Structures are given as structure tokens and as C-alpha cells.
C-alpha positions in Angstrom: -47.2 3.7 -7.5 -46.1 2.6 -4.1 -49.6 1.3 -3.2 -49.7 -0.7 -6.5 -46.3 -2.1 -5.7 -47.3 -3.1 -2.1 -50.5 -4.8 -3.5 -48.5 -6.7 -6.1 -46.1 -7.9 -3.3 -49.1 -9.0 -1.2 -50.6 -11.0 -4.1 -47.2 -12.8 -4.7 -47.0 -13.6 -1.0 -50.5 -15.2 -1.1 -49.6 -17.2 -4.2 -46.3 -18.3 -2.6 -47.9 -20.0 0.3 -49.3 -22.5 -2.2 -45.7 -23.7 -2.7 -45.7 -25.3 0.7 -48.3 -27.8 -0.5 -46.9 -31.3 -1.2 -49.1 -31.8 -4.3 -48.8 -31.8 -8.0 -50.3 -28.3 -8.0 -46.9 -26.8 -7.1 -44.8 -28.3 -9.9 -42.7 -26.7 -12.6 -45.8 -25.1 -14.3 -46.8 -23.5 -11.0 -43.2 -22.2 -10.7 -43.3 -20.7 -14.2 -46.4 -18.7 -13.3 -44.7 -17.7 -10.1 -41.7 -16.5 -12.0 -43.8 -14.4 -14.4 -45.3 -12.6 -11.4 -41.8 -11.6 -10.3 -40.9 -10.4 -13.8 -43.8 -8.0 -13.6 -42.8 -7.0 -10.1 -39.2 -6.2 -11.2 -40.5 -4.1 -14.0 -42.7 -2.2 -11.6 -39.7 -1.8 -9.2 -37.5 -0.4 -12.0 -40.2 2.1 -12.9 -40.6 3.0 -9.2 -36.9 3.6 -8.8 -36.6 5.7 -12.0 -39.5 8.0 -11.0 -39.4 8.3 -7.2 -35.8 8.1 -6.2 -34.4 11.6 -6.5 -30.8 12.8 -6.8 -30.6 13.6 -3.1 -31.1 9.9 -2.1 -28.3 8.8 -4.5 -27.2 5.2 -3.8 -29.3 4.9 -0.6 -30.1 2.0 1.7 -33.4 1.6 -0.3 -31.5 1.0 -3.6 -29.4 -1.7 -1.8 -32.5 -3.4 -0.5 -34.1 -3.4 -3.9 -31.0 -4.9 -5.6 -30.4 -7.5 -2.9 -34.0 -8.7 -2.9 -34.2 -8.8 -6.7 -31.0 -10.9 -7.0 -31.9 -13.2 -4.0 -35.4 -13.9 -5.4 -33.9 -14.7 -8.9 -31.4 -17.2 -7.3 -34.1 -18.8 -5.2 -36.3 -19.3 -8.3 -33.4 -20.9 -10.1 -32.9 -23.5 -7.3 -36.6 -24.0 -6.9 -36.6 -25.1 -10.5 -33.9 -27.6 -9.7 -35.9 -28.8 -6.7 -39.1 -29.3 -8.7 -37.3 -31.2 -11.5 -35.7 -33.6 -9.0 -39.1 -34.1 -7.3 -40.8 -34.8 -10.6 -38.0 -37.2 -11.7 -37.8 -39.2 -8.4 -41.4 -38.7 -7.2 -40.3 -37.3 -3.9 -40.8 -34.1 -2.0 -37.8 -32.0 -1.0 -39.3 -30.3 2.1 -36.1 -28.8 3.4 -35.1 -27.3 0.1 -38.6 -25.8 -0.4 -38.6 -24.3 3.0 -35.1 -22.8 2.5 -35.9 -21.0 -0.7 -39.5 -20.2 0.0 -38.5 -18.8 3.3 -35.9 -16.6 1.8 -38.3 -15.3 -0.9 -40.8 -14.4 1.8 -38.0 -12.6 3.8 -37.1 -10.6 0.6 -40.7 -9.7 0.0 -41.1 -8.5 3.6 -38.0 -6.4 3.2 -39.3 -4.9 0.0 -42.5 -4.0 1.7 -40.7 -2.3 4.6 -38.4 -0.4 2.3 -41.3 0.9 0.1 -43.4 1.7 3.1 -40.6 3.6 4.8 -40.0 5.6 1.6 -43.6 6.6 1.5 -43.5 7.8 5.1 -40.1 9.6 4.4 -38.4 7.6 7.1 -34.6 7.5 7.2 -33.5 4.4 5.3 -29.8 4.8 5.7 -29.6 2.2 8.4 -26.5 0.4 7.1 -24.0 -0.1 9.9 -20.8 1.9 9.8 -18.0 -0.3 8.6 -14.5 -0.5 10.1 -13.1 1.5 7.1 -15.8 4.2 7.4 -15.3 4.6 11.2 -11.5 4.7 10.8 -11.7 7.4 8.1 -14.0 9.4 10.3 -11.7 9.3 13.2 -8.6 10.2 11.1 -10.5 13.1 9.5 -11.6 14.4 12.9 -8.0 14.3 14.2 -7.1 16.9 11.5 -9.0 19.5 13.6 -6.5 18.9 16.4 -3.5 19.5 14.2 -4.5 23.0 13.3 -2.4 25.6 15.2 -4.6 28.6 16.0 -2.8 29.8 19.1 -1.9 33.1 17.5 -5.7 33.8 17.3 -6.5 34.7 20.9 -10.1 35.6 20.1 -11.3 32.0 19.6 -8.9 30.3 22.1 -11.6 29.5 24.6 -14.0 28.3 21.9 -11.4 26.1 20.3 -10.5 24.6 23.7 -14.1 23.7 24.3 -14.4 22.2 20.9 -11.3 20.1 21.4 -12.6 18.8 24.7 -15.9 17.7 23.1 -14.3 16.3 20.0 -11.6 14.3 22.0 -14.4 12.6 24.0 -16.2 11.6 20.8 -13.0 10.4 19.2 -12.3 8.2 22.2 -15.8 6.7 21.9 -15.3 6.0 18.2 -11.9 4.4 18.9 -13.5 2.1 21.4 -16.1 1.1 18.7 -13.2 0.6 16.3 -11.4 -1.6 18.7 -14.5 -3.7 19.2 -14.5 -4.3 15.5 -10.8 -5.1 15.6 -11.3 -7.7 18.3 -14.1 -9.3 16.2 -11.6 -9.6 13.4 -9.0 -10.9 15.9 -11.2 -13.7 17.1 -11.4 -15.3 13.6 -8.0 -14.2 12.3 -5.1 -16.6 11.7 -3.5 -17.8 14.9 -0.2 -16.1 14.5 -1.9 -12.7 13.9 -4.0 -12.8 17.1 -1.2 -11.8 19.5 0.2 -8.8 17.6 -3.3 -7.5 16.8 -4.2 -7.7 20.5 -1.0 -5.8 21.5 -1.7 -3.1 18.9 -5.3 -2.8 20.1 -4.3 -2.5 23.7 -1.7 0.2 22.9 -4.3 2.1 20.9 -6.8 1.9 23.7 -4.2 3.3 26.1 -3.3 6.2 23.7 -7.0 7.0 23.2 -7.5 7.4 26.9 -4.5 9.6 27.3 -5.7 11.6 24.3 -9.0 12.3 26.0 -7.4 13.2 29.3 -5.0 15.6 27.4 -8.0 17.7 26.3 -10.0 17.5 29.5 -10.8 20.5 31.8 -8.1 19.3 34.3 -5.4 20.0 31.7 -7.0 23.2 30.2 -3.9 25.3 30.9 -1.6 23.2 28.7 -0.2 24.6 25.5 -2.2 23.6 22.4 0.9 22.9 20.5 2.0 20.3 23.0 -1.4 18.8 22.9 -1.2 18.3 19.2 1.6 15.7 19.8 -1.1 13.5 21.4 -3.2 13.8 18.2 -0.2 12.8 16.1 0.5 9.8 18.5 -3.1 8.6 18.2 -3.0 9.0 14.4 0.1 6.9 14.2 -1.4 4.2 16.4 -4.5 4.1 14.2 -2.4 3.8 11.0 -0.4 1.0 12.5 -3.6 -0.9 13.4 -4.9 -0.2 9.9 -1.8 -1.5 8.2 -1.6 -4.6 10.2 -5.3 -5.5 9.6 -4.8 -4.9 5.9 -1.9 -7.4 5.9 -3.7 -9.8 8.1 -6.8 -9.6 5.9 -4.8 -10.5 2.8 -3.3 -13.5 4.6 -6.8 -14.5 5.7 -8.0 -14.3 2.1 -5.3 -16.8 1.0 -6.0 -19.2 3.9 -9.8 -19.0 3.7 -10.0 -19.4 -0.1 -7.6 -22.4 0.3 -9.7 -24.0 3.0 -13.1 -23.6 1.3 -11.8 -25.1 -1.9 -10.0 -28.0 -0.4 -11.1 -31.6 -0.6 -11.2 -32.0 3.2 -13.7 -29.2 3.5 -15.9 -30.5 0.7 -15.9 -33.9 2.5 -16.1 -32.3 5.9 -19.9 -32.3 6.1 -20.1 -36.0 5.1 -17.7 -37.2 7.8 -19.8 -36.6 10.9 -19.8 -40.0 12.5 -20.4 -39.5 16.2 -21.5 -36.6 18.3 -18.0 -35.5 19.4 -16.6 -35.4 15.9 -19.8 -33.7 14.7 -19.2 -30.9 17.2 -15.6 -30.4 16.1 -16.5 -30.4 12.4 -19.4 -27.9 13.0 -16.9 -25.6 14.8 -14.5 -25.7 11.9 -17.4 -25.0 9.5 -18.6 -22.1 11.6 -15.1 -20.5 11.8 -14.6 -20.8 8.0 -18.0 -19.3 7.3 -17.3 -16.4 9.7 -14.0 -15.7 8.0 -15.7 -15.9 4.6 -18.4 -13.5 5.6 -15.9 -11.1 7.2 -13.8 -10.9 4.0 -17.0 -10.2 2.0 -18.0 -7.4 4.4 -14.6 -5.8 4.0 -15.0 -6.2 0.2 -18.3 -4.3 0.3 -16.8 -1.5 2.3 -14.2 -1.0 -0.4 -16.5 -1.0 -3.4 -19.7 0.7 -2.2 -19.9 2.9 -5.3 -19.4 -0.1 -7.6 -23.1 -0.9 -7.4 -23.3 -4.0 -9.5 -20.4 -5.8 -7.8 -21.3 -4.8 -4.3 -24.9 -6.0 -4.9 -23.6 -9.4 -6.0 -21.4 -9.7 -3.0 -24.2 -8.8 -0.6 -26.4 -11.4 -2.3 -23.7 -14.1 -1.9 -23.3 -13.3 1.7 -27.0 -13.4 2.3 -27.2 -16.8 0.6 -24.3 -18.3 2.6 -25.8 -17.0 5.9 -29.2 -18.5 5.1 -27.7 -21.8 4.1 -25.8 -22.0 7.3 -29.2 -22.2 9.1 -30.4 -25.1 6.9 -27.4 -27.1 5.7 -25.9 -28.1 9.1 -29.2 -29.1 10.7 -30.1 -31.1 7.6 -26.8 -33.1 7.8 -26.9 -33.4 11.6 -30.3 -35.0 11.4 -28.8 -38.0 9.7 -32.0 -38.7 7.8 -30.4 -38.8 4.3 -32.5 -35.8 3.3 -32.3 -35.5 -0.5 -32.4 -31.7 -0.1 -28.8 -31.8 1.2 -27.3 -32.2 -2.3 -29.2 -29.1 -3.6 -28.2 -27.1 -0.6 -24.5 -28.1 -0.9 -24.6 -27.3 -4.6 -26.0 -23.9 -3.8 -23.4 -23.2 -1.1 -20.4 -24.0 -3.3 -21.8 -22.1 -6.3 -22.4 -19.0 -4.1 -18.9 -19.3 -2.5 -17.3 -19.6 -5.9 -19.2 -16.5 -7.1 -18.1 -14.6 -4.0 -14.5 -15.6 -4.5 -14.5 -14.5 -8.1 -15.9 -11.1 -7.4 -13.4 -10.6 -4.5 -10.6 -11.6 -6.9 -12.0 -9.1 -9.3 -11.8 -6.1 -6.9 -8.7 -7.1 -4.9 -5.5 -5.2 -5.8 -3.1 -7.5 -7.6 0.1 -5.8 -6.4 -0.9 -6.0 -2.8 -1.9 -9.7 -3.3 1.5 -10.5 -4.9 3.4 -8.8 -2.1 1.5 -10.7 0.6 2.3 -14.1 -1.1 6.0 -13.0 -1.5 6.2 -12.3 2.2 4.7 -15.8 3.0 7.1 -17.5 0.7 10.1 -15.7 2.3 9.0 -16.7 5.7 8.3 -20.3 4.7 11.7 -20.5 3.0 13.5 -19.3 6.1 11.7 -21.8 8.3 12.4 -24.7 5.9 16.1 -24.0 5.8 16.2 -24.7 9.5 13.7 -27.5 9.6 12.2 -28.9 6.4 8.4 -29.2 6.5 6.7 -30.6 3.4 3.2 -29.7 4.5 4.1 -26.0 4.8 5.5 -26.1 1.3 2.3 -27.8 0.0 0.4 -24.9 1.6 2.5 -22.4 -0.3 1.6 -24.2 -3.6 -2.0 -24.0 -2.7 -1.7 -20.3 -2.0 0.2 -19.8 -5.2 -2.7 -21.5 -7.0 -5.0 -18.9 -5.5 -2.8 -16.2 -6.9 -2.9 -18.0 -10.3 -6.8 -17.9 -10.1 -6.6 -14.2 -9.3 -4.4 -13.7 -12.4 -6.8 -15.6 -14.6 -9.8 -13.7 -13.3 -8.0 -10.4 -14.0 -6.0 -11.4 -17.0 -7.8 -8.9 -19.3 -7.4 -6.0 -17.0 -3.8 -6.9 -16.2 -2.9 -7.5 -19.9 -1.3 -10.8 -19.0 -2.0 -12.3 -22.4 -1.3 -9.2 -24.6 1.7 -7.5 -23.0 4.9 -9.4 -24.1 6.8 -8.9 -20.8 3.8 -9.8 -18.5 2.9 -12.8 -20.7 6.4 -14.1 -20.5 6.6 -13.8 -16.7 3.1 -15.2 -16.3 4.0 -18.3 -18.3 7.1 -18.7 -16.2 5.0 -18.5 -13.1 2.7 -21.3 -14.3 5.6 -23.4 -15.3 7.6 -23.1 -12.0 4.5 -23.6 -10.0 4.0 -27.0 -11.7 7.6 -27.9 -11.1 7.3 -27.1 -7.4 4.2 -29.3 -7.1 5.8 -32.1 -9.1 9.0 -32.3 -7.1 7.1 -32.4 -3.8 4.9 -35.2 -5.2 7.8 -37.2 -6.7 7.5 -40.7 -5.4 11.1 -41.8 -5.6 14.1 -40.6 -3.6 16.0 -37.6 -5.0 19.6 -36.6 -4.2 19.7 -33.3 -2.3 15.9 -33.3 -2.3 15.5 -30.5 0.3 18.0 -28.2 -1.4 16.4 -28.8 -4.9 12.9 -28.1 -3.5 13.9 -24.9 -1.8 15.7 -23.8 -4.9 12.5 -24.1 -7.0 10.5 -22.3 -4.4 13.0 -19.5 -4.5 12.5 -19.3 -8.3 8.8 -19.2 -7.7 9.2 -16.3 -5.3 11.4 -14.4 -7.7 9.0 -15.0 -10.6 6.2 -13.4 -8.6 8.5 -10.5 -7.9 9.2 -10.0 -11.6 5.4 -10.0 -12.3 5.0 -7.5 -9.5 7.8 -5.3 -10.8 6.3 -5.4 -14.3 2.8 -4.5 -13.0 4.3 -1.5 -11.1 6.1 -0.3 -14.2 2.9 -0.5 -16.2 1.0 1.3 -13.5 3.5 4.1 -13.4 3.5 4.4 -17.2 -0.3 4.6 -17.1 -0.2 7.4 -14.5 2.6 9.3 -16.4 0.5 9.1 -19.6 -2.6 10.2 -17.8 -0.7 13.3 -16.3 0.9 14.0 -19.7 -2.5 14.0 -21.4 -4.0 16.3 -18.7 -1.0 18.7 -19.1 -1.3 18.6 -22.8 -5.0 19.4 -22.6 -4.3 22.3 -20.2 -1.7 23.7 -22.5 -3.9 23.3 -25.5 -6.8 25.1 -23.8 -4.4 27.9 -22.8 -3.3 28.3 -26.4 -6.8 28.3 -27.7 -7.8 31.1 -25.2 -4.7 33.1 -26.1 -5.6 33.0 -29.8 -9.2 33.9 -29.1 -10.1 30.8 -31.1 -13.6 30.3 -29.6 -14.8 33.6 -31.1 -14.4 32.1 -34.6 -16.9 29.4 -33.9 -20.6 30.0 -34.4 -22.7 29.3 -31.2 -24.9 26.8 -32.9 -21.8 24.7 -33.7 -20.8 24.3 -30.1 -23.3 21.7 -29.1 -22.1 19.4 -26.2 -18.5 19.5 -27.2 -17.5 22.4 -25.1 -20.3 22.5 -22.5 -21.2 19.7 -20.1 -25.0 19.8 -20.4 -27.2 17.3 -18.5 -27.8 15.5 -21.7 -24.1 15.1 -22.5 -23.2 14.1 -18.9 -25.7 11.2 -19.1 -24.1 9.9 -22.3 -20.6 9.7 -20.6 -19.3 6.5 -19.1 -19.2 7.2 -15.4 -15.9 6.4 -13.6 -16.7 4.9 -10.2 -13.8 5.7 -7.9 -13.6 3.6 -4.7 -13.2 6.3 -2.1 -14.5 6.6 1.4 -17.4 9.0 2.0 -16.4 12.5 3.2 -18.2 13.4 6.4 -18.9 16.4 8.4 -17.5 16.2 11.9 -19.7 17.2 14.9 -17.6 20.3 15.4 -19.0 21.7 12.1 -15.8 21.3 10.1 -15.8 19.5 6.7 -13.3 16.7 6.7 -11.2 16.1 3.6 -11.1 12.8 1.9 -7.8 11.0 2.6 -5.4 9.7 0.0 -5.1 5.9 -0.5 -3.8 4.4 2.7 -2.2 1.0 3.0 -5.5 -0.8 3.6 -6.9 0.8 0.4 -4.3 -1.3 -1.5 -6.5 -4.3 -0.9 -9.7 -3.3 -2.7 -9.2 -0.3 -4.9 -9.8 -1.4 -8.5 -11.9 1.1 -10.3 -14.6 -0.1 -12.7 -16.5 1.5 -15.6 -20.0 0.8 -16.7 -21.9 2.1 -19.7 -25.4 3.2 -18.8 -28.2 2.7 -21.3 -30.7 5.5 -20.8 -33.3 3.7 -22.7 -33.6 0.8 -20.2 -37.0 1.8 -19.1 -38.2 2.4 -22.6 -36.9 -1.1 -23.6 -38.7 -2.6 -20.7 -42.0 -1.2 -21.8 -41.4 -2.4 -25.4 -40.3 -5.9 -24.7 -42.6 -8.6 -23.3 -40.2 -11.5 -23.1 -37.6 -10.2 -20.6 -35.9 -12.7 -18.4 -35.3 -12.1 -14.7 -31.5 -11.7 -15.2 -32.0 -9.0 -17.8 -34.3 -7.0 -15.5 -31.8 -7.4 -12.7 -29.1 -5.9 -14.9 -31.4 -3.0 -15.7 -32.1 -2.4 -12.0 -28.3 -2.4 -11.4 -27.6 0.1 -14.2 -30.5 2.2 -13.0 -29.0 2.4 -9.5 -25.6 3.3 -10.9 -27.3 6.1 -12.9 -29.0 7.3 -9.7 -25.8 7.1 -7.7 -24.0 9.3 -10.2 -26.6 12.0 -10.6 
């Protein structure tokens, strides 16, 4: 099967090179034939995944590659269709647009080839870089080994001391790697977050060095109980860094989403007049893109098991990264390249898609709390010195929260729950009032006082929504616990009454036993948890409970899996690319859960 797939990819590559010709041979009809070849390839990929990816691989790097390439190719074909239509209509050739999308398809095909070839050779495909969250969890899990007090057991004292020395050295190296990631975040974080983040990082670096020294041979005579205090100190320093980055990341989401949707940014690329201005504008664009990509990478790390959403986010990031290499050079050339409009359209559509999915997985309560803190700080500043631009920025950030509410309105019951619906309507109303009074053209008596009063109402309205959401969340958890307790009590009563002996074995079916067949028919609940890892010392680390940073991206999703996807694929001949992509996504979810 792998050889057939590789040959199919090679044939498509050969056909694709014809797209670089500036002739009528590569028009819409050529693209239709090209698309049909990909539909056949996606069917073969789906069949390949279902037969050759076993349960041990689960949601592997290979699955991620297949999904990323499938979605990227689908998007490129969509924009190539727009390109060929404009070419046919205006009798021109959009060379930059063709190169951008053809080049990306070729890259995807090459990645598919490498992935399939590596699988055939049984090479390790789990090459994904460790994220900040994974590394942090690994360090905190490893620290649990240092908090065990085995001093009473004299038989393993020397062995434990040796293990502690080895582990402390590895933890220090991991902390340095973590700090490197923190500094990367610091470089593109908001200006007022840079200094405190730097201070926290420096303090953590110092504590990590002291921690390693504490368990070195030079201090081998120290009491293990006193050494544990250093482990606790390091754990506290890590948690402080984690909490600050979580808060800073939420603030960065507000600012970045605001910037990328603002009119100045949309017009930014069109206002490059001279070389000096062009350099400044490109730097602004680069910073914004770096922030956007960083937010997306954090989002992926928090929803790895949500296969469908994580694959969409990966695809959006890949599109934005690729466009960064084509869009700026095309504009800087000042040749009025007609491809620019297609590339800009692609950029804004992908950025909107990325924002929507980040809104979908971001935790609403944490997002509300972040804006409340910003409103409190802005209100205090404006009581001392009134600044209209800062208040306008709070309106823009509130509109981002409004978008978040709209994206998640169904999940949050904002239109069905009476209390939440009432507060939500109040929020929309007071937000309009705040915007209206700031934009009012005529002088108003006690203007500053009236403005701040309305912003105070806006803040309190968000607090009411937050309080109502917390109450609903607590009620849900209480109901869940009550149902679990009720089920346990019911099972105990059944066992006491020897109830099961009255049922014939043939009537049990899958009601009482979780057979493989019944498990497949269940709707899998994908919980966003970090991966449990084995530490180098041979101990199995336990998964940690939700920390503060998990409050950002922790919304669980449920997907229904249709086990007859492959059967349907074989029976239908008019499948669209998007349908096959959905089937590939569902298949990977199924693989991840088995």
C-alpha cells in the first residue's frame, strides 16, 4: 500500500509541474483534473491510515503530518481556483500567486513522501518539539521524586542520593531550556510584561543553580529533609513563572487580536511610501505575526488530543508562515502585482479562522478575569489622568470578549439561560453606551466622570457574567458528582440483592460489559491533559491537576465517530475534498482513542 501511495504522489508531482506553464493548458479545467487526483490520493491515505496505523502509534507525528498536508492542499486548491478565474477574466497571469500555492502543495507532497517512507522503515516519527507546557509539566513531575522522604529506609540511602544528584542535573538543564522558551515569549510580549517576566526568569535561573548544587557530591552529607526545601522552592518559582506567563498570554491575545483586526493594520501594507517607512512597517508586521504564531503554538499545546481543532490551527499557522514569505516581498517590489489581493485575502481569512478556533478553546472565565483586571487598571489610571485612547482600547478589547461570547454562545447557554441571557444583553448595551459617549461630538457636562461611570458599569456587568458562569460550572460539577454517587449506590444495591443472577446471560449484551464493539459506539470524551511521562530515574510521574495556565485552554470537546467512514468512501464516487478531510480527522480521533 505504501508503494502505491508513493507512486501516486510522484504522479501528482509530475502533473503539478505543468501548473507553472503560462499557457491556456493550465486553466480551470486543468485544475479540476488536478483536484480529482487529490481526491483519489486522500481516499488512499484514509485507507492507509485505517489499515497500517496500529493502536501503539495512537495520535502520532505521522497522523499530524497527514492531516496538516491534507488541509493545506485543500486550501491551496481553493485559492488556485480563485487565481485561475481572475486570470481567465482579466487575461493575465498571476505568477506570484501560482508560485505560492504550487510551492506549498509541493512541500506538502514532499512531507507526505517522507512520512510514509519513514513509516515503512519503522523510523521514529515523533519529532515534534517539546512545548513550553510539556517541558514545564515534566520538570514539576520530576520534582515529586525529591519530595519523597525515605530517610527511615537506610538500605537505599546511597542509591537515592545518587539518583537525586543525577536528576537534579537533568532538571537544571530542563529549566534552562524552559527559560529559553520564556525569553522567546518575553521578546514579543507586551512592553509592560517584559520586565517582570525577566525578573522571574532570573530568579528561577538562580534557584535552579542552587538546587543542582544542593544535591551535588560536595553537599552529600546534608540531611535529605533539608534538601527537600530546595525542591519546594524551585517548584514555587516554576509555578510563579507559569502563572505570570498565563496572565501575560491572555493579555497578549487581547492585544494581538485587536491589532490584527484594526483598520491601521489592514491598511499598513498599503502605506509603504519610502524605504525608511517600509522598514518600520515591516517590523510591525513581523512582530504581530510572531505574536500570532506564538498564541497558536500555545493553543496547540493545550488541545493536542482535540485532533480536528489542533489540525486546523496547525494549518492556519502554516498558511500564515508561508504567506509571510510571499506577501511582504510582493508589496515591497512596488510592481502592482495583481497577486497581492489574493494573498491578502488568504492571509485575513486564515487569521480569522485561527482566531475563531482559539476563541473556541479558550476558557471563558479566565478570559473575563483578564479583561476585568485590565478595566480596573485603566479606570485607576484615568481617575488620575484622563486618557481617551486608553479607554478606546478597552472598548476594542471588550469587543474581542463579545466575539468570544458569540463564538461560544451555544456552549455557554448565553441565549437559553435566563440569567446569562439577561447579563449578556446588558453587556452588549453598556458596551455600545461606552463607545457612544466617547465618540459624542458635542461637549458634555462632567464628561470624564460620566465616561468612567459607564466603564465601571461595563466592568461590573462582566463580573456578573463571570459569577453566573462560575455558578453554572459548579452546578454542573455537583450534578456530575451526584449522578456518579447515585450510580455507585445503585450498583451496590443491585449487588446486595443479587439482581444480576436473575438475568439470563444472553440478555446482557453490551449493557453491562464494555466490549470492543460497544466502546467504538461510544462518543469519546477528549480531555485536554498533558501527557504523563516516565522520568529518567524510572519513576512514573503522575498527571498534575489543572494549574493556572490550564485555565486558558481547557475546554473539552466531544466528537461522534462514524465507523463506516471507510465503507462510505468506497461506496461514494462524488466525494468532495472537505468531506474526505473530515473523514481523515474522524479516523485519526478514532486511532487516538484506541
